C-alpha positions as CSV (number, residue, x, y, z in Angstrom):
1,M,61.8,134.8,99.9
2,G,61.4,131.6,101.9
3,K,58.7,130.3,99.5
4,W,60.9,131.0,96.5
5,L,63.9,129.3,98.1
6,N,61.7,126.2,98.8
7,R,60.6,126.0,95.2
8,I,64.2,126.0,93.9
9,S,65.5,123.6,96.5
10,G,67.7,120.9,94.9
11,K,67.8,122.9,91.7
12,E,70.0,125.8,92.8
13,L,73.2,124.8,90.8
14,K,71.2,123.9,87.7
15,L,69.5,127.3,87.8
16,F,72.8,129.1,88.4
17,S,74.4,127.3,85.4
18,I,71.5,128.3,83.2
19,F,71.7,131.8,84.5
20,S,75.3,131.9,83.5
21,V,74.3,130.9,79.9
22,V,71.8,133.8,79.9
23,L,74.5,136.2,81.2
24,F,76.9,135.2,78.3
25,L,74.1,135.8,75.8
26,A,73.2,139.1,77.4
27,A,76.9,140.2,77.3
28,A,77.0,139.3,73.6
29,V,73.9,141.2,72.8
30,I,75.0,144.3,74.8
31,V,78.4,144.3,73.0
32,A,76.6,144.0,69.6
33,F,74.1,146.7,70.4
34,A,76.9,149.1,71.6
35,A,78.9,148.5,68.4
36,G,75.8,148.4,66.2
37,D,77.2,145.3,64.5
38,W,74.7,142.4,64.9
39,K,76.1,140.7,61.8
40,G,79.5,140.6,63.5
41,L,78.3,138.1,66.1
42,A,77.5,135.4,63.5
43,E,80.6,136.1,61.5
44,G,82.8,136.0,64.7
45,V,81.5,132.6,65.8
46,W,82.1,131.3,62.3
47,L,85.6,132.6,62.4
48,I,86.1,130.9,65.7
49,V,84.9,127.6,64.2
50,V,87.3,127.8,61.1
51,S,90.3,129.3,62.8
52,R,93.2,127.4,64.4
53,D,92.7,127.0,68.2
54,A,96.2,126.0,69.3
55,L,97.5,127.6,72.5
56,I,97.2,130.5,72.9
57,T,94.3,131.7,70.7
58,D,92.4,134.5,72.5
59,Y,88.9,134.9,71.1
60,F,88.6,138.4,72.6
61,E,91.5,139.4,70.3
62,L,90.5,137.2,67.4
63,V,86.8,138.1,67.1
64,G,85.9,140.6,69.8
65,Y,84.0,140.3,73.1
66,G,80.5,139.8,71.6
67,A,81.3,136.7,69.5
68,A,83.5,135.2,72.2
69,F,80.7,135.4,74.7
70,L,78.2,134.0,72.3
71,N,80.5,131.1,71.6
72,A,80.8,130.6,75.4
73,A,77.0,130.6,75.7
74,F,76.8,127.9,73.0
75,V,79.4,125.6,74.5
76,L,78.1,126.0,78.0
77,G,74.5,125.4,76.8
78,I,75.5,122.2,74.9
79,S,77.3,121.0,78.1
80,I,74.3,121.7,80.3
81,A,72.0,120.0,77.8
82,L,74.2,116.9,77.8
83,V,74.2,116.8,81.6
84,V,70.4,117.2,81.8
85,S,69.8,114.6,79.0
86,Q,71.8,112.0,81.0
87,K,70.0,112.9,84.2
88,I,73.3,113.8,85.9
89,P,72.9,115.6,89.3
90,F,74.5,119.1,89.5
91,T,77.2,118.3,92.0
92,G,80.8,119.3,92.4
93,P,82.3,117.5,89.4
94,T,79.4,118.7,87.3
95,M,80.1,122.3,88.0
96,A,83.8,121.8,87.4
97,A,83.1,120.2,84.0
98,L,80.6,122.8,82.9
99,F,82.6,125.9,83.8
100,I,85.9,124.6,82.5
101,N,84.1,124.2,79.1
102,A,82.6,127.7,79.5
103,G,86.0,129.2,80.3
104,Y,87.8,127.4,77.4
105,A,85.0,128.6,75.0
106,L,86.9,131.9,75.2
107,W,90.1,130.4,73.9
108,G,90.0,127.0,72.2
109,K,86.6,125.3,72.2
110,N,83.6,125.8,70.0
111,P,80.3,123.9,69.3
112,V,81.9,122.1,66.3
113,N,85.2,120.8,67.6
114,I,83.9,119.5,70.9
115,I,81.2,117.2,69.5
116,P,83.4,114.4,67.9
117,V,85.1,113.9,71.3
118,I,81.8,113.6,73.1
119,L,80.6,111.1,70.4
120,G,83.7,109.1,70.8
121,T,83.1,108.7,74.6
122,A,79.5,107.8,73.8
123,L,80.8,105.1,71.5
124,Y,83.1,103.8,74.2
125,A,80.2,103.6,76.6
126,K,78.1,101.7,74.0
127,T,80.9,99.3,73.2
128,H,81.2,98.4,76.9
129,K,77.4,98.1,77.2
130,S,77.1,101.0,79.5
131,K,75.4,104.4,79.6
132,L,77.1,107.6,78.6
133,S,76.1,109.0,82.0
134,R,78.9,106.8,83.5
135,Y,81.5,108.6,81.5
136,I,79.9,112.0,81.2
137,Y,82.7,113.9,83.0
138,T,85.4,112.3,80.9
139,A,83.4,113.3,77.8
140,L,83.1,116.9,78.9
141,F,86.7,117.2,80.2
142,G,88.1,115.3,77.3
143,T,87.3,118.1,74.9
144,C,90.7,119.5,76.0
145,L,92.0,118.1,72.7
146,A,89.3,119.9,70.6
147,P,92.0,122.2,69.0
148,L,93.7,119.2,67.5
149,L,90.6,118.5,65.4
150,T,90.7,122.0,63.9
151,E,94.4,121.7,63.3
152,L,94.1,118.4,61.4
153,V,91.7,120.1,58.9
154,Y,94.7,122.2,57.9
155,L,97.5,119.7,58.4
156,F,96.2,116.7,56.4
157,P,97.4,116.8,52.8
158,F,93.9,116.0,51.3
159,G,91.1,118.3,50.3
160,Q,89.1,120.1,52.9
161,P,86.1,117.7,52.9
162,V,88.3,114.7,53.4
163,N,90.4,116.5,55.9
164,F,87.3,117.4,57.9
165,L,86.0,113.8,57.9
166,L,89.4,112.5,59.0
167,A,89.6,115.1,61.8
168,V,86.2,114.0,63.0
169,A,87.4,110.4,63.0
170,V,90.4,111.4,65.1
171,G,88.1,113.3,67.5
172,I,86.0,110.2,67.9
173,F,89.1,108.1,68.5
174,I,90.2,110.6,71.2
175,G,86.9,110.4,73.0
176,F,87.0,106.6,72.8
177,V,90.4,106.2,74.4
178,M,90.1,109.0,77.0
179,P,88.0,107.1,79.6
180,P,90.5,104.2,80.2
181,L,93.5,106.5,79.9
182,S,92.2,109.1,82.4
183,M,91.3,106.3,84.9
184,H,94.9,105.1,84.7
185,T,96.5,108.5,85.1
186,A,94.4,109.3,88.2
187,S,96.2,106.5,90.0
188,M,99.5,108.0,89.1
189,H,99.1,111.2,91.0
190,L,96.7,109.8,93.6
191,G,94.2,112.6,93.3
192,Y,96.6,115.4,94.0
193,N,96.1,116.9,90.5
194,L,92.6,118.1,90.2
195,F,93.0,118.5,86.4
196,N,93.5,114.8,85.8
197,V,92.1,114.8,82.2
198,G,94.6,117.5,81.3
199,F,97.3,115.1,82.3
200,S,95.9,112.2,80.3
201,G,95.1,114.5,77.4
202,G,98.6,115.8,77.3
203,I,100.0,112.3,77.1
204,L,97.7,111.4,74.2
205,A,98.3,114.7,72.4
206,F,102.1,114.1,72.7
207,A,101.7,110.7,71.1
208,I,99.5,112.0,68.3
209,V,101.7,115.0,67.5
210,C,104.8,112.7,67.4
211,I,103.0,110.5,64.8
212,L,102.1,113.6,62.8
213,R,105.6,114.9,62.8
214,A,106.9,111.5,61.6
215,F,104.7,112.1,58.5
216,G,106.0,115.6,58.1
217,M,103.0,117.4,59.5
218,E,104.2,119.9,62.0
219,S,102.0,122.0,64.3
220,D,103.3,125.1,66.0
221,S,101.9,126.9,69.0
222,V,100.7,130.5,68.5
223,L,100.2,133.5,70.8
224,I,97.1,135.7,70.2
225,W,96.6,137.6,73.4
226,K,94.5,140.7,74.3
227,E,96.4,142.9,76.6
228,G,95.0,145.3,79.2
229,Q,92.5,145.3,82.0
230,N,89.1,146.1,80.4
231,I,87.1,147.8,83.2
232,Y,83.8,146.4,82.0
233,I,85.1,142.8,81.9
234,G,86.7,143.2,85.4
235,T,83.5,144.8,86.9
236,G,81.3,142.2,85.2
237,L,83.4,139.3,86.6
238,F,83.4,140.8,90.1
239,L,79.6,141.2,90.1
240,Y,79.1,137.7,88.8
241,F,81.2,136.3,91.6
242,L,79.4,138.5,94.1
243,I,76.0,137.1,92.8
244,A,77.3,133.6,93.4
245,I,78.3,134.5,97.0
246,V,75.0,136.2,97.8
247,F,72.9,133.5,96.2
248,G,74.9,130.8,98.1
249,F,74.5,132.7,101.3
250,L,70.7,132.9,100.9
251,I,70.2,129.2,99.9
252,S,72.4,128.1,102.9
253,G,69.9,129.8,105.3
254,R,72.2,132.8,105.7
255,K,74.8,130.7,107.5
256,I,78.5,130.2,106.8
257,G,79.1,127.0,108.7
258,G,79.3,124.9,105.5
259,L,81.8,127.3,104.0
260,K,84.0,126.9,107.1
261,K,83.8,123.1,106.7
262,I,85.0,123.5,103.1
263,M,88.0,125.5,104.2
264,G,89.0,122.6,106.5
265,R,89.1,120.0,103.7
266,P,92.3,119.1,101.9
267,G,90.6,119.0,98.5
268,R,92.2,115.8,97.3
269,A,90.1,114.2,94.5
270,V,87.4,113.2,94.8
271,A,86.3,116.2,96.9
272,D,82.7,117.0,96.1
273,F,81.9,120.0,98.1
274,V,78.2,120.0,97.0
275,L,77.6,116.6,98.5
276,M,79.7,117.2,101.6
277,D,78.8,120.7,102.5
278,G,75.8,121.8,100.4
279,A,75.1,123.9,97.3
280,G,75.0,127.2,99.2
281,A,78.4,126.8,100.9
282,T,79.8,125.6,97.5
283,L,78.5,128.7,95.7
284,M,80.0,131.0,98.3
285,N,83.3,129.2,98.0
286,M,83.2,129.5,94.2
287,G,82.6,133.2,94.4
288,L,85.3,133.8,96.9
289,V,87.9,131.9,94.9
290,G,86.8,133.7,91.7
291,I,87.4,137.0,93.4
292,V,90.9,135.9,94.7
293,C,91.8,135.0,91.1
294,E,90.7,138.3,89.8
295,L,92.4,140.3,92.5
296,Y,95.7,138.5,91.8
297,I,95.5,139.4,88.1
298,L,94.8,143.0,89.0
299,L,97.6,143.2,91.5
300,V,100.3,141.8,89.2
301,G,99.2,144.0,86.3
302,G,97.9,141.0,84.3
303,D,95.4,141.1,81.5
304,F,91.7,140.4,81.3
305,S,92.2,138.5,78.1
306,G,90.1,135.6,76.9
307,P,92.5,133.0,78.3
308,I,92.7,134.7,81.7
309,V,88.9,135.2,82.1
310,G,88.5,131.6,80.8
311,A,91.0,130.3,83.4
312,V,89.3,132.1,86.2
313,L,85.9,130.6,85.2
314,A,87.5,127.2,85.1
315,V,88.9,127.5,88.6
316,F,85.6,129.0,89.7
317,G,84.0,125.7,88.6
318,F,86.7,123.6,90.3
319,S,85.9,125.5,93.6
320,A,83.0,123.1,93.8
321,F,85.4,120.2,93.4
322,G,88.6,120.6,95.6
323,V,89.7,124.2,95.5
324,H,89.2,126.7,98.3
325,I,91.1,129.8,99.5
326,K,93.0,128.0,102.2
327,N,94.5,125.4,99.9
328,Y,94.8,127.7,96.9
329,L,96.7,130.6,98.3
330,P,99.9,128.7,99.1
331,V,100.3,127.4,95.5
332,L,99.3,130.8,94.1
333,A,102.0,132.3,96.3
334,G,104.5,129.7,95.0
335,V,104.0,130.7,91.4
336,Y,104.4,134.4,92.3
337,L,107.5,133.8,94.3
338,S,109.0,131.9,91.4
339,T,109.1,135.1,89.3
340,F,111.7,136.6,91.7
341,F,114.2,133.8,90.8
342,T,113.4,132.9,87.2
343,V,113.5,134.7,83.9
344,F,109.7,135.1,83.9
345,S,107.7,138.1,85.2
346,P,104.2,137.9,86.9
347,D,102.6,139.5,83.9
348,T,104.0,137.0,81.3
349,P,101.0,135.4,79.7
350,G,102.0,131.9,80.5
351,I,102.8,132.8,84.1
352,Q,99.5,134.5,84.5
353,L,97.8,131.3,83.4
354,A,100.1,129.2,85.6
355,A,99.1,131.3,88.6
356,V,95.4,130.9,88.1
357,F,95.6,127.2,87.1
358,S,98.0,126.3,90.0
359,A,94.7,125.6,91.7
360,G,95.0,122.1,90.3
361,L,97.7,121.5,92.8
362,A,95.7,122.9,95.8
363,P,95.3,119.5,97.4
364,I,99.0,119.3,98.0
365,A,98.8,122.4,100.2
366,G,95.6,121.1,101.8
367,Q,97.1,117.7,102.6
368,F,100.8,118.5,103.4
369,G,100.7,122.2,104.4
370,V,101.6,125.7,103.2
371,L,105.3,125.1,102.5
372,A,104.6,122.0,100.3
373,G,101.9,124.1,98.5
374,M,104.4,126.9,97.8
375,I,107.0,124.5,96.5
376,A,104.3,122.9,94.2
377,G,103.4,126.3,92.8
378,F,107.1,127.2,92.2
379,L,107.7,123.9,90.4
380,H,104.5,124.3,88.4
381,A,105.5,127.7,87.1
382,A,108.7,126.3,85.8
383,V,107.3,123.0,84.3
384,V,104.3,124.6,82.5
385,M,106.5,127.0,80.5
386,C,108.1,123.9,78.8
387,T,105.3,121.4,78.3
388,G,103.3,123.3,75.7
389,Q,106.1,122.7,73.2
390,M,105.7,119.0,73.5
391,Y,102.5,118.9,71.6
392,G,102.4,122.2,69.7
393,G,99.9,123.8,72.0
394,L,97.2,121.3,71.0
395,N,96.3,120.2,74.6
396,L,94.2,123.1,76.1
397,Y,94.8,121.8,79.6
398,N,98.5,122.3,79.4
399,N,98.5,123.4,83.1
400,G,96.8,120.2,84.0
401,F,99.5,118.2,82.2
402,S,102.3,120.0,84.0
403,A,100.4,119.8,87.4
404,G,100.3,116.0,86.9
405,W,104.0,115.8,86.6
406,V,104.6,118.0,89.6
407,A,102.2,115.9,91.7
408,I,103.9,112.6,90.5
409,I,107.3,114.0,91.6
410,M,106.4,115.7,94.8
411,V,103.8,113.4,96.5
412,P,106.0,110.2,96.8
413,V,108.9,112.2,98.1
414,I,106.8,114.0,100.7
415,E,105.0,110.8,101.8
416,S,108.4,109.0,102.1
417,F,109.7,111.7,104.4
418,M,106.5,111.8,106.4
419,K,106.7,108.0,106.9
420,H,110.3,108.3,107.9
421,F,109.5,111.1,110.4
422,K,106.6,109.1,111.9
423,E,108.8,106.0,112.3
424,R,111.5,108.1,114.0
425,K,109.0,109.6,116.3
426,R,107.7,106.2,117.3
427,E,111.2,105.0,118.0
428,N,111.9,108.0,120.3
429,K,108.9,107.4,122.4
């Protein structure tokens, strides 16, 4: 065991990411074998490519489990290949970028609609005489507007070939403007919204949708959602997270000191747990947070739909980049408590997603305490149920957009009261 661990030293997260691609492929093959429908895999992926992807489009319901997992394998594989080609180390933000793409490949992203955005970011890098590696995370996160490209193929009033070319051009434009926009929005919430590109993407999507509406092209959000808790999906997720924990425990020398250090960090961006506390501790943290997400969905009677499984995988990735149980549970509790006072129930699709994705506001709890985290979760649940209508469901990171507004509102208020309290305390000494 020791020799094997020495051989993979420094490559643990890269191997785990590739292992995840293999698991997606294996799941697709198992489903196809059980159903005796190998042709359905290719047909399903093609249907994903040509179908509308606006929120909420559940690929489990649209094409079945096999094709959805195959699409996830393709998207994650492309993302890993891009990271490796640019010689990017597998650190915290890398894991966050990879697994948010893997998760959203179950409800919005496919190998076709993500490419133009990535090309646009590459063009931005070239224009500024820089390497794509400098903007690689923006390129990967910026695919949140991928559904807009698919939508434009149907919205533009020209023939399909022209519509497709125009959609690609818009995708390149999105990728081109996303780097400077996301850098600006990060300064607005001061790192307290981990899903920063979701915020900048929401702003850009809102502007584009307003322009489209001015020309009479209207896009409406949809709701395709698979209900129920599939025992095989639930068991598979739990085993996957358990593998992450065990693997992390082994490569950390069977010690949990690094995990304890992670729990003591506020998580405010940039919080790279891999660089600060090691790959082993990070994998253990990722697995634990994944299990917490799954247990929450089980306890509230939620669904193991494509969006929920995708959201859990996204937060699983961000558990290498700011999220841990200690700063996540308060905001998660805040979302749940909001259902006792609002018209929404815990098993409402949007509230299920809000609960899982409230992890984006975990740094508020980590920095300012449990009560602040609960208030942030409560506000997030209310805001997120309204924001999707602003851009017709064409920003996949809708929770990131609403989390940005919550952070922008809460953080200055909290900091002003803290400053006032400290000044009063000094005066009373």
